[in-house]
Each structure stands twice: as C-alpha cells, then as structure tokens.
N, CA, C and O atoms as CSV, one atom per row, in Angstrom:
chain,resi,resn,atom,element,x,y,z
A,1,MET,N,N,-11.446,34.021,-0.519
A,1,MET,CA,C,-12.715,34.014,0.065
A,1,MET,C,C,-13.061,32.559,0.438
A,1,MET,O,O,-13.577,32.339,1.534
A,2,LYS,N,N,-12.822,31.635,-0.356
A,2,LYS,CA,C,-13.087,30.266,-0.110
A,2,LYS,C,C,-12.360,29.752,1.144
A,2,LYS,O,O,-12.912,28.974,1.921
A,3,ILE,N,N,-11.105,30.207,1.323
A,3,ILE,CA,C,-10.379,29.795,2.512
A,3,ILE,C,C,-11.024,30.346,3.732
A,3,ILE,O,O,-11.150,29.664,4.749
A,4,LYS,N,N,-11.443,31.612,3.636
A,4,LYS,CA,C,-12.154,32.152,4.873
A,4,LYS,C,C,-13.414,31.459,5.204
A,4,LYS,O,O,-13.707,31.293,6.388
A,5,LEU,N,N,-14.210,31.025,4.224
A,5,LEU,CA,C,-15.431,30.315,4.418
A,5,LEU,C,C,-15.097,28.994,5.061
A,5,LEU,O,O,-15.724,28.649,6.062
A,6,ASN,N,N,-14.111,28.201,4.532
A,6,ASN,CA,C,-13.701,27.007,5.081
A,6,ASN,C,C,-13.145,27.139,6.494
A,6,ASN,O,O,-13.441,26.317,7.361
A,7,THR,N,N,-12.368,28.136,6.719
A,7,THR,CA,C,-11.800,28.457,8.012
A,7,THR,C,C,-12.951,28.735,9.019
A,7,THR,O,O,-12.975,28.198,10.126
A,8,GLN,N,N,-13.864,29.563,8.600
A,8,GLN,CA,C,-15.014,29.955,9.495
A,8,GLN,C,C,-15.852,28.644,9.773
A,8,GLN,O,O,-16.264,28.383,10.903
A,9,PHE,N,N,-16.069,27.872,8.727
A,9,PHE,CA,C,-16.818,26.690,8.932
A,9,PHE,C,C,-16.110,25.728,9.904
A,9,PHE,O,O,-16.730,25.212,10.834
A,10,ASN,N,N,-14.806,25.494,9.678
A,10,ASN,CA,C,-14.061,24.607,10.645
A,10,ASN,C,C,-14.018,25.248,12.013
A,10,ASN,O,O,-14.104,24.526,13.007
A,11,LEU,N,N,-13.889,26.573,12.129
A,11,LEU,CA,C,-13.795,27.157,13.468
A,11,LEU,C,C,-15.162,26.979,14.178
A,11,LEU,O,O,-15.195,26.654,15.365
A,12,ASN,N,N,-16.253,27.182,13.481
A,12,ASN,CA,C,-17.565,26.990,14.044
A,12,ASN,C,C,-17.760,25.547,14.436
A,12,ASN,O,O,-18.364,25.282,15.475
A,13,LYS,N,N,-17.303,24.651,13.693
A,13,LYS,CA,C,-17.444,23.238,13.952
A,13,LYS,C,C,-16.679,22.920,15.291
A,13,LYS,O,O,-17.232,22.280,16.186
A,14,ILE,N,N,-15.385,23.387,15.401
A,14,ILE,CA,C,-14.609,23.224,16.557
A,14,ILE,C,C,-15.245,23.855,17.756
A,14,ILE,O,O,-15.269,23.237,18.820
A,15,LEU,N,N,-15.770,25.074,17.641
A,15,LEU,CA,C,-16.493,25.768,18.780
A,15,LEU,C,C,-17.620,24.953,19.239
A,15,LEU,O,O,-17.758,24.708,20.438
A,16,ILE,N,N,-18.477,24.499,18.303
A,16,ILE,CA,C,-19.673,23.822,18.659
A,16,ILE,C,C,-19.266,22.468,19.378
A,16,ILE,O,O,-19.811,22.112,20.422
A,17,THR,N,N,-18.380,21.818,18.818
A,17,THR,CA,C,-17.860,20.587,19.488
A,17,THR,C,C,-17.337,20.826,20.849
A,17,THR,O,O,-17.589,20.034,21.756
A,18,MET,N,N,-16.629,21.870,21.028
A,18,MET,CA,C,-16.103,22.166,22.398
A,18,MET,C,C,-17.142,22.534,23.383
A,18,MET,O,O,-17.142,22.143,24.550
A,19,ILE,N,N,-18.099,23.371,22.805
A,19,ILE,CA,C,-19.232,23.700,23.763
A,19,ILE,C,C,-20.023,22.514,24.224
A,19,ILE,O,O,-20.361,22.373,25.399
A,20,ILE,N,N,-20.328,21.606,23.202
A,20,ILE,CA,C,-21.006,20.349,23.597
A,20,ILE,C,C,-20.130,19.591,24.608
A,20,ILE,O,O,-20.638,19.180,25.651
A,21,THR,N,N,-18.844,19.396,24.337
A,21,THR,CA,C,-17.976,18.651,25.167
A,21,THR,C,C,-17.942,19.268,26.527
A,21,THR,O,O,-17.990,18.585,27.550
A,22,GLY,N,N,-17.859,20.582,26.521
A,22,GLY,CA,C,-17.790,21.272,27.818
A,22,GLY,C,C,-19.099,21.138,28.663
A,22,GLY,O,O,-19.091,21.111,29.893
A,23,GLY,N,N,-20.198,21.060,27.908
A,23,GLY,CA,C,-21.461,20.855,28.624
A,23,GLY,C,C,-21.513,19.401,29.201
A,23,GLY,O,O,-22.031,19.190,30.298
A,24,ILE,N,N,-20.973,18.415,28.453
A,24,ILE,CA,C,-20.998,17.081,28.911
A,24,ILE,C,C,-20.051,16.913,30.033
A,24,ILE,O,O,-20.327,16.288,31.057
A,25,LEU,N,N,-18.896,17.510,29.792
A,25,LEU,CA,C,-17.754,17.259,30.854
A,25,LEU,C,C,-18.104,18.072,32.096
A,25,LEU,O,O,-17.848,19.274,32.170
A,26,LEU,N,N,-18.671,17.411,33.026
A,26,LEU,CA,C,-18.847,17.895,34.415
A,26,LEU,C,C,-19.538,19.254,34.433
A,26,LEU,O,O,-19.204,20.138,35.222
A,27,GLY,N,N,-20.498,19.387,33.548
A,27,GLY,CA,C,-21.234,20.727,33.508
A,27,GLY,C,C,-22.245,20.857,34.611
A,27,GLY,O,O,-22.798,21.943,34.783
A,28,THR,N,N,-22.523,19.818,35.371
A,28,THR,CA,C,-23.565,19.960,36.360
A,28,THR,C,C,-22.887,19.998,37.703
A,28,THR,O,O,-21.964,19.244,38.015
A,29,THR,N,N,-23.427,20.963,38.509
A,29,THR,CA,C,-22.862,21.124,39.824
A,29,THR,C,C,-23.779,20.281,40.767
A,29,THR,O,O,-25.003,20.415,40.780
A,30,VAL,N,N,-23.065,19.369,41.584
A,30,VAL,CA,C,-23.758,18.507,42.478
A,30,VAL,C,C,-23.072,18.731,43.819
A,30,VAL,O,O,-21.866,18.549,43.988
A,31,ASN,N,N,-23.975,19.164,44.821
A,31,ASN,CA,C,-23.431,19.442,46.127
A,31,ASN,C,C,-23.876,18.263,47.077
A,31,ASN,O,O,-24.863,18.330,47.809
A,32,ILE,N,N,-23.054,17.201,46.983
A,32,ILE,CA,C,-23.300,16.051,47.821
A,32,ILE,C,C,-21.990,15.674,48.487
A,32,ILE,O,O,-20.944,15.682,47.838
A,33,SER,N,N,-22.028,15.344,49.765
A,33,SER,CA,C,-20.822,14.926,50.402
A,33,SER,C,C,-20.556,13.459,50.132
A,33,SER,O,O,-21.474,12.706,49.810
A,34,ALA,N,N,-19.331,13.062,50.258
A,34,ALA,CA,C,-18.938,11.720,49.902
A,34,ALA,C,C,-19.728,10.709,50.671
A,34,ALA,O,O,-20.053,9.665,50.106
A,35,SER,N,N,-20.054,10.931,51.888
A,35,SER,CA,C,-20.818,10.050,52.710
A,35,SER,C,C,-22.228,9.806,52.158
A,35,SER,O,O,-22.829,8.770,52.444
A,36,GLU,N,N,-22.765,10.757,51.364
A,36,GLU,CA,C,-24.147,10.612,50.926
A,36,GLU,C,C,-24.171,9.845,49.540
A,36,GLU,O,O,-25.243,9.467,49.068
A,37,VAL,N,N,-23.093,9.649,48.969
A,37,VAL,CA,C,-22.995,8.980,47.667
A,37,VAL,C,C,-22.183,7.750,47.904
A,37,VAL,O,O,-20.966,7.805,48.075
A,38,SER,N,N,-22.925,6.548,47.911
A,38,SER,CA,C,-22.194,5.317,48.074
A,38,SER,C,C,-21.913,4.652,46.796
A,38,SER,O,O,-20.781,4.199,46.627
A,39,ASP,N,N,-22.843,4.529,45.829
A,39,ASP,CA,C,-22.688,3.924,44.582
A,39,ASP,C,C,-23.058,4.974,43.531
A,39,ASP,O,O,-24.223,5.097,43.152
A,40,PRO,N,N,-22.053,5.734,43.062
A,40,PRO,CA,C,-22.364,6.757,41.962
A,40,PRO,C,C,-22.949,6.132,40.748
A,40,PRO,O,O,-22.383,5.193,40.189
A,41,THR,N,N,-24.056,6.627,40.335
A,41,THR,CA,C,-24.744,6.052,39.132
A,41,THR,C,C,-24.659,7.006,37.911
A,41,THR,O,O,-25.195,6.692,36.848
A,42,SER,N,N,-23.990,8.163,38.065
A,42,SER,CA,C,-23.820,9.002,36.901
A,42,SER,C,C,-22.411,9.639,36.925
A,42,SER,O,O,-21.781,9.618,37.983
A,43,ILE,N,N,-21.890,10.196,35.832
A,43,ILE,CA,C,-20.620,10.788,35.757
A,43,ILE,C,C,-20.606,11.943,36.707
A,43,ILE,O,O,-19.574,12.121,37.354
A,44,GLU,N,N,-21.655,12.777,36.877
A,44,GLU,CA,C,-21.573,13.867,37.728
A,44,GLU,C,C,-21.466,13.397,39.192
A,44,GLU,O,O,-20.663,13.933,39.955
A,45,GLU,N,N,-22.286,12.386,39.588
A,45,GLU,CA,C,-22.103,11.934,40.958
A,45,GLU,C,C,-20.751,11.343,41.242
A,45,GLU,O,O,-20.209,11.482,42.339
A,46,LEU,N,N,-20.196,10.663,40.213
A,46,LEU,CA,C,-18.825,10.042,40.411
A,46,LEU,C,C,-17.853,11.219,40.534
A,46,LEU,O,O,-16.981,11.169,41.401
A,47,HIS,N,N,-17.952,12.265,39.725
A,47,HIS,CA,C,-17.000,13.272,39.848
A,47,HIS,C,C,-17.149,13.975,41.233
A,47,HIS,O,O,-16.147,14.256,41.891
A,48,SER,N,N,-18.350,14.243,41.648
A,48,SER,CA,C,-18.552,14.845,42.962
A,48,SER,C,C,-17.851,14.090,44.041
A,48,SER,O,O,-17.137,14.650,44.872
A,49,LYS,N,N,-18.088,12.713,44.005
A,49,LYS,CA,C,-17.499,11.832,44.993
A,49,LYS,C,C,-16.019,11.870,44.936
A,49,LYS,O,O,-15.370,11.966,45.977
A,50,ALA,N,N,-15.428,11.796,43.729
A,50,ALA,CA,C,-14.024,11.870,43.643
A,50,ALA,C,C,-13.412,13.178,44.165
A,50,ALA,O,O,-12.337,13.162,44.765
A,51,VAL,N,N,-14.080,14.284,43.942
A,51,VAL,CA,C,-13.680,15.576,44.411
A,51,VAL,C,C,-13.716,15.584,45.898
A,51,VAL,O,O,-12.730,15.932,46.547
A,52,GLU,N,N,-14.856,15.201,46.467
A,52,GLU,CA,C,-15.058,15.125,47.878
A,52,GLU,C,C,-14.022,14.254,48.624
A,52,GLU,O,O,-13.524,14.611,49.692
A,53,MET,N,N,-13.743,13.156,48.038
A,53,MET,CA,C,-12.698,12.256,48.517
A,53,MET,C,C,-11.225,12.606,48.336
A,53,MET,O,O,-10.304,11.939,48.808
A,54,ASN,N,N,-11.089,13.719,47.604
A,54,ASN,CA,C,-9.726,14.234,47.301
A,54,ASN,C,C,-8.944,13.291,46.389
A,54,ASN,O,O,-7.723,13.205,46.518
A,55,ILE,N,N,-9.590,12.597,45.492
A,55,ILE,CA,C,-9.062,11.669,44.591
A,55,ILE,C,C,-8.593,12.372,43.259
A,55,ILE,O,O,-7.613,11.994,42.617
A,56,ILE,N,N,-9.361,13.385,42.933
A,56,ILE,CA,C,-9.021,14.086,41.693
A,56,ILE,C,C,-7.857,14.987,41.954
A,56,ILE,O,O,-7.854,15.761,42.911
A,57,LYS,N,N,-6.843,14.886,41.084
A,57,LYS,CA,C,-5.567,15.660,41.152
A,57,LYS,C,C,-5.393,16.281,39.779
A,57,LYS,O,O,-5.900,15.754,38.789
A,58,ILE,N,N,-4.686,17.388,39.712
A,58,ILE,CA,C,-4.373,18.045,38.496
A,58,ILE,C,C,-2.878,17.931,38.254
A,58,ILE,O,O,-2.115,18.129,39.200
A,59,THR,N,N,-2.423,17.635,37.086
A,59,THR,CA,C,-0.992,17.518,36.685
A,59,THR,C,C,-0.379,18.846,36.589
A,59,THR,O,O,-1.076,19.855,36.696
A,60,GLU,N,N,0.927,18.905,36.386
A,60,GLU,CA,C,1.692,20.098,36.196
A,60,GLU,C,C,1.213,20.853,34.927
A,60,GLU,O,O,1.307,22.072,34.785
A,61,ASN,N,N,0.646,19.922,33.947
A,61,ASN,CA,C,0.170,20.525,32.684
A,61,ASN,C,C,-1.270,21.051,32.731
A,61,ASN,O,O,-1.829,21.480,31.722
A,62,GLY,N,N,-1.853,21.005,33.945
A,62,GLY,CA,C,-3.189,21.480,34.128
A,62,GLY,C,C,-4.238,20.549,33.775
A,62,GLY,O,O,-5.389,20.959,33.631
A,63,GLN,N,N,-3.922,19.269,33.616
A,63,GLN,CA,C,-4.903,18.222,33.186
A,63,GLN,C,C,-5.226,17.397,34.432
A,63,GLN,O,O,-4.594,17.454,35.487
A,64,PHE,N,N,-6.354,16.576,34.165
A,64,PHE,CA,C,-6.679,15.675,35.203
A,64,PHE,C,C,-5.693,14.496,35.320
A,64,PHE,O,O,-5.323,13.927,34.293
A,65,ASP,N,N,-5.279,14.130,36.465
A,65,ASP,CA,C,-4.371,12.987,36.654
A,65,ASP,C,C,-5.038,11.727,36.696
A,65,ASP,O,O,-5.605,11.401,37.739
A,66,LEU,N,N,-5.047,10.928,35.640
A,66,LEU,CA,C,-5.809,9.739,35.525
A,66,LEU,C,C,-5.236,8.613,36.295
A,66,LEU,O,O,-5.958,7.698,36.689
A,67,SER,N,N,-3.857,8.651,36.542
A,67,SER,CA,C,-3.253,7.588,37.329
A,67,SER,C,C,-3.744,7.622,38.767
A,67,SER,O,O,-3.976,6.574,39.371
A,68,THR,N,N,-3.903,8.815,39.317
A,68,THR,CA,C,-4.335,8.952,40.739
A,68,THR,C,C,-5.795,8.360,40.801
A,68,THR,O,O,-6.175,7.693,41.763
A,69,LEU,N,N,-6.551,8.633,39.762
A,69,LEU,CA,C,-7.954,8.199,39.762
A,69,LEU,C,C,-7.923,6.646,39.665
A,69,LEU,O,O,-8.652,5.967,40.388
A,70,GLU,N,N,-7.113,6.121,38.806
A,70,GLU,CA,C,-7.076,4.625,38.615
A,70,GLU,C,C,-6.637,3.926,39.935
A,70,GLU,O,O,-7.148,2.862,40.284
A,71,ALA,N,N,-5.707,4.538,40.631
A,71,ALA,CA,C,-5.095,4.026,41.829
A,71,ALA,C,C,-6.147,3.912,42.948
A,71,ALA,O,O,-6.069,3.058,43.830
A,72,ASN,N,N,-7.163,4.848,42.859
A,72,ASN,CA,C,-8.197,4.884,43.915
A,72,ASN,C,C,-9.546,4.430,43.403
A,72,ASN,O,O,-10.569,4.750,44.009
A,73,LYS,N,N,-9.580,3.683,42.287
A,73,LYS,CA,C,-10.830,3.194,41.652
A,73,LYS,C,C,-11.780,2.473,42.685
A,73,LYS,O,O,-12.976,2.753,42.775
A,74,ALA,N,N,-11.195,1.595,43.397
A,74,ALA,CA,C,-11.984,0.776,44.341
A,74,ALA,C,C,-12.680,1.629,45.380
A,74,ALA,O,O,-13.818,1.338,45.747
A,75,GLU,N,N,-12.023,2.683,45.867
A,75,GLU,CA,C,-12.675,3.588,46.897
A,75,GLU,C,C,-13.880,4.249,46.385
A,75,GLU,O,O,-14.757,4.604,47.172
A,76,LEU,N,N,-13.993,4.452,45.028
A,76,LEU,CA,C,-15.143,5.196,44.423
A,76,LEU,C,C,-16.367,4.316,44.407
A,76,LEU,O,O,-17.499,4.794,44.459
A,77,ASN,N,N,-16.116,2.980,44.331
A,77,ASN,CA,C,-17.273,2.065,44.341
A,77,ASN,C,C,-18.249,2.379,43.316
A,77,ASN,O,O,-19.451,2.404,43.580
A,78,ALA,N,N,-17.761,2.635,42.090
A,78,ALA,CA,C,-18.606,2.972,40.999
A,78,ALA,C,C,-18.998,1.821,40.103
A,78,ALA,O,O,-18.252,0.847,39.998
A,79,ILE,N,N,-20.059,1.895,39.501
A,79,ILE,CA,C,-20.457,0.976,38.473
A,79,ILE,C,C,-19.430,1.063,37.318
A,79,ILE,O,O,-19.082,2.147,36.851
A,80,ASP,N,N,-18.963,-0.123,36.880
A,80,ASP,CA,C,-17.898,-0.106,35.901
A,80,ASP,C,C,-18.183,0.735,34.569
A,80,ASP,O,O,-17.324,1.409,34.000
A,81,GLU,N,N,-19.440,0.607,34.178
A,81,GLU,CA,C,-19.745,1.398,32.923
A,81,GLU,C,C,-19.688,2.913,33.229
A,81,GLU,O,O,-19.192,3.684,32.406
A,82,VAL,N,N,-20.170,3.327,34.357
A,82,VAL,CA,C,-20.136,4.753,34.699
A,82,VAL,C,C,-18.673,5.202,34.869
A,82,VAL,O,O,-18.298,6.288,34.428
A,83,TYR,N,N,-17.873,4.375,35.499
A,83,TYR,CA,C,-16.459,4.693,35.699
A,83,TYR,C,C,-15.705,4.806,34.351
A,83,TYR,O,O,-14.835,5.656,34.163
A,84,HIS,N,N,-16.076,3.930,33.455
A,84,HIS,CA,C,-15.451,3.893,32.126
A,84,HIS,C,C,-15.824,5.184,31.377
A,84,HIS,O,O,-14.964,5.780,30.729
A,85,HIS,N,N,-17.120,5.637,31.457
A,85,HIS,CA,C,-17.558,6.867,30.743
A,85,HIS,C,C,-16.879,8.037,31.461
A,85,HIS,O,O,-16.492,9.015,30.821
A,86,TYR,N,N,-16.744,7.948,32.696
A,86,TYR,CA,C,-16.134,9.042,33.482
A,86,TYR,C,C,-14.658,9.229,33.061
A,86,TYR,O,O,-14.194,10.356,32.889
A,87,VAL,N,N,-13.980,8.178,32.908
A,87,VAL,CA,C,-12.529,8.253,32.516
A,87,VAL,C,C,-12.484,8.896,31.052
A,87,VAL,O,O,-11.738,9.840,30.789
A,88,LYS,N,N,-13.264,8.362,30.212
A,88,LYS,CA,C,-13.357,8.879,28.872
A,88,LYS,C,C,-13.655,10.381,28.862
A,88,LYS,O,O,-13.058,11.115,28.075
A,89,SER,N,N,-14.555,10.847,29.710
A,89,SER,CA,C,-14.898,12.272,29.696
A,89,SER,C,C,-13.638,13.075,30.228
A,89,SER,O,O,-13.324,14.151,29.720
A,90,LEU,N,N,-12.937,12.511,31.260
A,90,LEU,CA,C,-11.674,13.171,31.677
A,90,LEU,C,C,-10.664,13.189,30.639
A,90,LEU,O,O,-9.958,14.188,30.496
A,91,GLU,N,N,-10.525,12.089,29.847
A,91,GLU,CA,C,-9.543,12.055,28.731
A,91,GLU,C,C,-9.885,13.086,27.668
A,91,GLU,O,O,-9.006,13.715,27.078
A,92,SER,N,N,-11.197,13.247,27.434
A,92,SER,CA,C,-11.613,14.267,26.432
A,92,SER,C,C,-11.315,15.645,26.995
A,92,SER,O,O,-10.890,16.529,26.251
A,93,ALA,N,N,-11.526,15.855,28.282
A,93,ALA,CA,C,-11.174,17.178,28.871
A,93,ALA,C,C,-9.712,17.480,28.812
A,93,ALA,O,O,-9.283,18.594,28.509
A,94,ASN,N,N,-8.928,16.415,29.123
A,94,ASN,CA,C,-7.494,16.651,29.020
A,94,ASN,C,C,-7.017,17.046,27.659
A,94,ASN,O,O,-6.116,17.869,27.499
A,95,LYS,N,N,-7.661,16.420,26.648
A,95,LYS,CA,C,-7.391,16.722,25.212
A,95,LYS,C,C,-7.700,18.219,24.882
A,95,LYS,O,O,-6.921,18.920,24.236
A,96,VAL,N,N,-8.810,18.623,25.341
A,96,VAL,CA,C,-9.251,20.000,25.104
A,96,VAL,C,C,-8.280,21.016,25.848
A,96,VAL,O,O,-7.873,22.041,25.302
A,97,VAL,N,N,-7.965,20.663,27.071
A,97,VAL,CA,C,-7.020,21.432,27.878
A,97,VAL,C,C,-5.595,21.435,27.179
A,97,VAL,O,O,-4.980,22.491,27.032
A,98,SER,N,N,-5.117,20.268,26.772
A,98,SER,CA,C,-3.841,20.280,26.100
A,98,SER,C,C,-3.780,21.108,24.788
A,98,SER,O,O,-2.716,21.592,24.403
A,99,GLU,N,N,-4.859,21.247,24.162
A,99,GLU,CA,C,-4.933,22.060,22.927
A,99,GLU,C,C,-5.053,23.564,23.261
A,99,GLU,O,O,-4.937,24.411,22.375
A,100,GLY,N,N,-5.285,23.878,24.539
A,100,GLY,CA,C,-5.426,25.274,24.923
A,100,GLY,C,C,-6.783,25.886,24.843
A,100,GLY,O,O,-6.932,27.092,25.041
A,101,TYR,N,N,-7.816,25.063,24.548
A,101,TYR,CA,C,-9.186,25.531,24.388
A,101,TYR,C,C,-9.991,25.618,25.738
A,101,TYR,O,O,-11.084,26.180,25.815
A,102,ALA,N,N,-9.391,25.049,26.733
A,102,ALA,CA,C,-10.098,25.046,28.064
A,102,ALA,C,C,-9.042,24.962,29.167
A,102,ALA,O,O,-7.857,24.773,28.894
A,103,HIS,N,N,-9.498,25.107,30.443
A,103,HIS,CA,C,-8.709,24.884,31.556
A,103,HIS,C,C,-9.599,24.211,32.593
A,103,HIS,O,O,-10.819,24.173,32.436
A,104,ILE,N,N,-8.985,23.674,33.663
A,104,ILE,CA,C,-9.710,23.095,34.801
A,104,ILE,C,C,-9.570,24.117,35.906
A,104,ILE,O,O,-8.464,24.543,36.238
A,105,ASP,N,N,-10.716,24.517,36.482
A,105,ASP,CA,C,-10.753,25.577,37.535
A,105,ASP,C,C,-10.495,24.917,38.926
A,105,ASP,O,O,-10.328,23.702,39.038
A,106,LYS,N,N,-10.475,25.739,39.925
A,106,LYS,CA,C,-10.093,25.262,41.286
A,106,LYS,C,C,-11.216,24.318,41.869
A,106,LYS,O,O,-11.029,23.638,42.878
A,107,ASN,N,N,-12.269,24.329,41.232
A,107,ASN,CA,C,-13.379,23.379,41.692
A,107,ASN,C,C,-13.404,22.110,40.777
A,107,ASN,O,O,-14.358,21.332,40.811
A,108,TYR,N,N,-12.359,21.932,39.983
A,108,TYR,CA,C,-12.228,20.823,39.171
A,108,TYR,C,C,-13.267,20.701,38.082
A,108,TYR,O,O,-13.626,19.581,37.722
A,109,LYS,N,N,-13.789,21.840,37.517
A,109,LYS,CA,C,-14.664,21.936,36.500
A,109,LYS,C,C,-13.977,22.407,35.254
A,109,LYS,O,O,-13.114,23.282,35.335
A,110,VAL,N,N,-14.316,21.869,34.096
A,110,VAL,CA,C,-13.670,22.276,32.814
A,110,VAL,C,C,-14.338,23.609,32.413
A,110,VAL,O,O,-15.560,23.730,32.325
A,111,GLN,N,N,-13.507,24.542,32.191
A,111,GLN,CA,C,-14.025,25.868,31.809
A,111,GLN,C,C,-13.349,26.166,30.384
A,111,GLN,O,O,-12.130,26.206,30.219
A,112,MET,N,N,-14.296,26.370,29.388
A,112,MET,CA,C,-13.865,26.743,28.029
A,112,MET,C,C,-13.206,28.142,28.099
A,112,MET,O,O,-13.558,28.975,28.934
A,113,GLU,N,N,-12.295,28.348,27.242
A,113,GLU,CA,C,-11.637,29.697,27.048
A,113,GLU,C,C,-12.554,30.510,26.172
A,113,GLU,O,O,-13.424,29.955,25.501
A,114,SER,N,N,-12.388,31.744,26.165
A,114,SER,CA,C,-13.209,32.677,25.341
A,114,SER,C,C,-13.185,32.316,23.867
A,114,SER,O,O,-12.246,31.689,23.377
A,115,GLY,N,N,-14.228,32.720,23.179
A,115,GLY,CA,C,-14.198,32.432,21.788
A,115,GLY,C,C,-13.141,33.149,21.046
A,115,GLY,O,O,-12.639,32.636,20.046
A,116,GLU,N,N,-12.770,34.328,21.490
A,116,GLU,CA,C,-11.637,34.991,20.849
A,116,GLU,C,C,-10.334,34.297,21.079
A,116,GLU,O,O,-9.524,34.235,20.154
A,117,THR,N,N,-10.067,33.755,22.279
A,117,THR,CA,C,-8.930,32.976,22.559
A,117,THR,C,C,-8.831,31.711,21.704
A,117,THR,O,O,-7.789,31.356,21.154
A,118,ILE,N,N,-9.983,31.067,21.634
A,118,ILE,CA,C,-10.036,29.837,20.764
A,118,ILE,C,C,-9.781,30.165,19.334
A,118,ILE,O,O,-9.074,29.428,18.647
A,119,LYS,N,N,-10.314,31.209,18.878
A,119,LYS,CA,C,-10.096,31.591,17.437
A,119,LYS,C,C,-8.602,31.929,17.170
A,119,LYS,O,O,-8.067,31.613,16.107
A,120,GLU,N,N,-7.941,32.584,18.171
A,120,GLU,CA,C,-6.577,32.849,17.997
A,120,GLU,C,C,-5.731,31.630,17.966
A,120,GLU,O,O,-4.819,31.540,17.145
A,121,ILE,N,N,-5.990,30.687,18.820
A,121,ILE,CA,C,-5.250,29.444,18.878
A,121,ILE,C,C,-5.467,28.676,17.569
A,121,ILE,O,O,-4.544,28.095,16.999
A,122,TRP,N,N,-6.677,28.699,17.138
A,122,TRP,CA,C,-6.983,27.932,15.930
A,122,TRP,C,C,-6.320,28.591,14.645
A,122,TRP,O,O,-5.783,27.902,13.777
A,123,LEU,N,N,-6.391,29.902,14.592
A,123,LEU,CA,C,-5.715,30.596,13.467
A,123,LEU,C,C,-4.209,30.441,13.436
A,123,LEU,O,O,-3.602,30.427,12.366
A,124,LEU,N,N,-3.606,30.326,14.605
A,124,LEU,CA,C,-2.123,30.069,14.739
A,124,LEU,C,C,-1.801,28.684,14.233
A,124,LEU,O,O,-0.682,28.442,13.780
A,125,ALA,N,N,-2.732,27.786,14.295
A,125,ALA,CA,C,-2.519,26.376,13.859
A,125,ALA,C,C,-2.579,26.255,12.389
A,125,ALA,O,O,-2.113,25.242,11.867
A,126,ILE,N,N,-3.114,27.201,11.660
A,126,ILE,CA,C,-3.231,27.140,10.235
A,126,ILE,C,C,-1.929,27.342,9.508
A,126,ILE,O,O,-1.898,27.312,8.278
C-alpha cells in the first residue's frame, strides 16, 4: 500500500509539473504575422514570429531543432532575455517530448499526452 501511495504521489507530482510546463510552453495562441512583430517582447510573440518566419523546425525525434533557431537568432530581433527564456522553454519541451509525455503538433504547439498514456509510461519506468 505504501508503494502505491508513493507511486500515486509521484505520478500526481509529475502530471502537475507537466500540466504547468505545458501551459507555460507556448500555451497561448497568437495570430500575428511576422511583419507585425518587429521586436518580440514575450515568449509567445517570439514563438509566433519564429513560426511565421519558418525558423522553427522539428527534428526526426519530434523535438524542436534548437540549432536552426540559433542559426537564425539575429533575424528574430528578440530581446536577449526573452530569447534566453524562449530557448529554455523549448529545451523543457524537448525534455518532455523525449520522455514521451508530450508531442509537438503541426502548429508547433506542445501537446501533452493523455493522463492514461502518461501513467503507462511512468509505470513502465518503475
């Protein structure tokens, strides 16, 4: 029984963390063309601009390609702090995707897998 309680607690902790991360990671839809955003001041604006400019690429593993982003950093014309936080959010998304808890959809948004799928993945890891 104690193992089940600890397992449930850990699973709930992981699920809550992933839900929060999913909400932070590109959770806002912004419909702005690249020409309307000159100096992105938020992660969401920067992501929208990168998508509009076709800078965001997905690797064969289904993760964000950070090398493509870095190669085109100057074109984004982003504030350094915003760019740094954006890269960190993409790194976090890549980690969640690599663990199987989420995927990146065709609109370059992080989508969490179902609770049941996450539970199965987590239980296999025990």
